[in-house]
N, C-alpha and C positions, 0 to 999 in steps of 0.2 A: 040409264048402265053408270053403272058405276067402276071406273075404272082407276086402279090406285095409282099414286102418284107417281111412284118409282117406274112403274109400267109405261107411262106418259113420257118420262123424262128420258126412258131409254127410247122408246119409237121418235122420238122429237132428234135425239143424238143421232140416232142411225138415219133418218133420212137427212141430216143435216149434213153427217161426213160424204154420205152417199152422192149425196147435189154438188155440196158445196166443194169435194175433196180438199180440208186441206191435210197441211202434214201432221202426223199420225204427235208429232213432239209437241203440237202446238194444244192437239188436242187433251193431250196428257198434264202439260203444263196448266190448260186451265180447267181441268179438275182437281188436279190437285188443291193449286194454289185457289179454289173457291173452298175445297175444303179446309183449308186449314186457316181461312181468314174466317171463316164461320164462326169457328172459335177463339177470335182475340178478341181487343176491344174496339178493332173496326168493322165489326157485325152491325153494331147500330148504324154508323157513316152508310153504308151497304145498305141496308135495308131501307134507307131511307130516302137514299139514290134512286131503288129501283122500284118503288112505291109512287 
């Protein structure tokens, strides 16, 4: 079965919010921070740390 990446991330994120119940401001900060870092000079460093 082929599942689009955005759908898998949405499902995992929804489950994480439902099960762990983090504050919404933390979710927004993490999402916005990840989006902003992905376009900077830090992206190769973050990519190597994740792999």
